[in-house]
N, C-alpha and C positions, 0 to 999 in steps of 0.2 A: 438734816435743812431744816431752814427755818420758817413756818408755820406765820399763815396771816389768817386772820378768824374774821373773817367779812359776814358784818349780821347784813340781812337784807329783810327787814318787816313791814308785813303789811297791817295795815292797820284794820283792826277787829270792828266786827259791824255789827256786835249785840243780838241781844237768845237766839230774835230771825233769824241771823245769818250759822249762828250757831246750832240753831233747829234744821236750817236743810247741809250743812253739809254733817253731821249726823244720820240726817236721810240719806244720805248720798254716800255714808260710808267712811269719812273722811275724818280725819283728826281734825281737831281748831289749833294745833301747833304741828310743827316740824325742822325736822334736822336734816340737810344732807349735806351729806362732806364728799369735794369734784374728786373726783379723777384727776388726772393730769390732762385729759381732752371731754369734753361732752360734745355729744353733736345737736347741730344745729333745731332737731326737734324735739330734745331732752332741755333742753335750752328755754326754746319758747314749750314746753310745758309748763317748765316753772315761773316760766315768766304771768300763763295765768293762773294757776293755784296760787302765786303769790296777793293778785286780785282776794281772792278771797278767805287763805288760810294765816295765820301765823304761821311763816317761813324765814326758818334760818339755812345761811348760805355759808359753807366753808371749807376756801380755795389755800391753796399753796401758796407763799409768795415768799422769792428764795430772798428782793431786799424789802431794805429799808425806809428808804430814798424811792421816788418818780424816777423809773427808770423809764419809761417807757415810748422813752424816745433817742434813749442809748441805739449804737450800731455799732455795726464792725467800725475798726481803718481805715480800713482797706474800701469796701464800700464807699464810705465817705469820699475816697480817693476815684474811687470811680466815678460815681455821681460828679469833679471839680472837673475829670478828664471832658463827658459828653455836653460838661455848660457852656452859654456863652462867656464867649471875651468880658472884665469885668464880671459876672452871675456868677451865682452861690446857687447849685442845683439842694442846699441839704436844709436849709434854712433853719430852724429850727430845731436840725437834727442833731445831735453831738457824739462825742468820741465817751465812753464809761469802760469797765471793767472788758475786758478784751472776752474770757467765758461769757460773761451775761448775755453781750452782747450777738458775740456768734454761735449760742447753742443753747440759749432764752427764749428765742423766737414764738418757740409753744404760749410756752409758760406769759409773755407778754400777750399771747392774740388771746390762750383765755381767759384772761382778765378785762384785755377789753373788752370782752365779749359780754361776760357779767356786770361789768357794771355798765354798759350800754344795756342792754337786757331791762334795769333794775334802777333807770338815774334816777330815781326819785326815793328812791332806799336809804337807813340809814344804815351808812358801810362805818366799821370798825374797827380799824388799822393799824392799831395798838398794843396785838399782842406777835410784838418778835424774843426768839427766844435766841441768845448765842453761843455756840460753838461753848462747853464747857472746858475740850481738853484740848493744850497746850503741847500739841502737833504738828504738822505739819498742811494735812487734814481738817485741822480745826481753825488753820489761818488762812484756809485756802477759804472756807465756811463766812467764815466772820467778816474777811474782805467783801464779798458780793452780798454779805449783807450790809455794809455800808458804802457798795461800794467805789469800794479805796480798789483800783488796780495794784498786786506785788510789784515792786522794783524786780527786778532781778537779779538774784544771791542777797538776797535784800534778810533771809528769813537762815539760819545756820538749825543743818540738817542735826538734829540729835542725837544720840545714839542708841539704834533697836528702837528708831524713830520707822515701821513695816507701815504709817497707816497711808498712804500710798503710794505702788510699785507700777513701775510699769515694763512688761514681758514682751518681748520682739520671736513670734508665731510665723511658722513659713503661709500657715491656714489655717483655716474655721475648726477643723477639728483640730488638728494640735492647738492649738488656745484651749477648748474646752480640757484636753491632755491636762497640760498645767495648771487650767484650771481646780483640777481632780486631783491634781499633786499639791497646790497650795492647799487648798480644804482639807486636804488628809491633815496633811502639816500642823493647821491649826489648831486642827478637831486631838490631839493627839498635845498638846499644849499646854500650856499653868491658862487657867481660869479659856478651858478651853469653850466653845456655844455649841446650847443642841444645833441640831439640824432649822428644826423652827427657828429658829435665829439667827439666820441667813438667806438673807437677798442676792441673787443672780442677775439683772438685767444686761440684753442686748439689743442693738437694732436691727442686726440678724434675725428677729424671733420664728418665723417660717423657715428661714433657712436652716438654722441651727437646730430645728425642733427633733430632728431626725439624725440627727448626729449626737447629739444628748443622749439621747436613749439607747445608742449606741457604744457610747460611750462610760456612762453611765448604769445603763442599764443591765448589761454581761460585764460589769468589774465581777469577780474570782469573790468569796463571803468578805473573805479578808482586807479588803477597797470598798464592798459597799457603802455606798452613805444612802440612807432614805433621801426621794426627792421629785418634784411634781413641776409638767411645765403644765405654765397658765395665761394668756393673753394672746391665745392663738385666734385666731378667728376664727369659724367655723366649719367654715367648709374646708379648713385644713385643720379640724380639731376633732369631725362627727365622722363614720365613715362613709354611714347612709347619702352625706351632704358629697363626702371626696367620689364615691363611687356613681353616682348621677351626673356632676360633674364629666366623670371622664366620660362616660357615654355621651 
C-alpha cells in the first residue's frame, strides 16, 4: 500500500491557548492515523480539535495523481446512454485505472471528506512509496500509484511468482479451508512469516466470523494456527449485545 501523509496543522494560539489546553487535559499537538473509513461524528471532532491544537492527520492514498474524477468505463457508458442527444452527462469525469475506479470509492470519499473538512490546512502529499518487488503484485501496486492501466498480457509472469493467486471455491466455508491450506504451506516453506505478520481481509466479515471459528478453531493440533477476528460490529462480537438483540 502506498501511503500519503496529509498534514493538517492549526495555527498555535500562544501561551494563553496553551494554558487552556493544559487545563482541559488536551496536549498541544496530536497525530491521528486514519482508518479506511471515518464516521462523520469523528470527522467533526477532528475539525473542532484542529481549531485549538496542532493536529496532524495521516491518510492512505493509493495514487499520486489526481484521481477523484476517475470512474469506471461502464458507468460512463450508462451516463451517456441516459443523456440527451448531443449532450454528455459525465462532463469532467474520465476513465482511469480500472481497479481504482471500481474499488476505490471508499478511499475517494474519505480523502474528499478530509480535504473538505480541513480546507484551509496545510496538505503535504509528497510521501509516496513505490512497491520495490519485481512481481505481478508489485507492478499492480505501481500501476495504481501512477494511474496507469496495465494493458492485457503486458507483464510476463515469472517462474515462482505467486504474489497474486486466484482460487475458485464453491462456498465461503471452502474458501476458508483453502486459505487454511495456503497459510500452512506458506508457514512450512522457506522464510516463513510469523502468524502476527499475516493479515487476512474479507468483505463478508460478519458472515465469515462464525465459519472462521469452525474452520480454524476446530483444527487438530498439527494444523492449528493462532488467529484473532477483529473489526466486527459490537452487536456481533459481544455476547451481551447479541442476547439483547435476540430478546
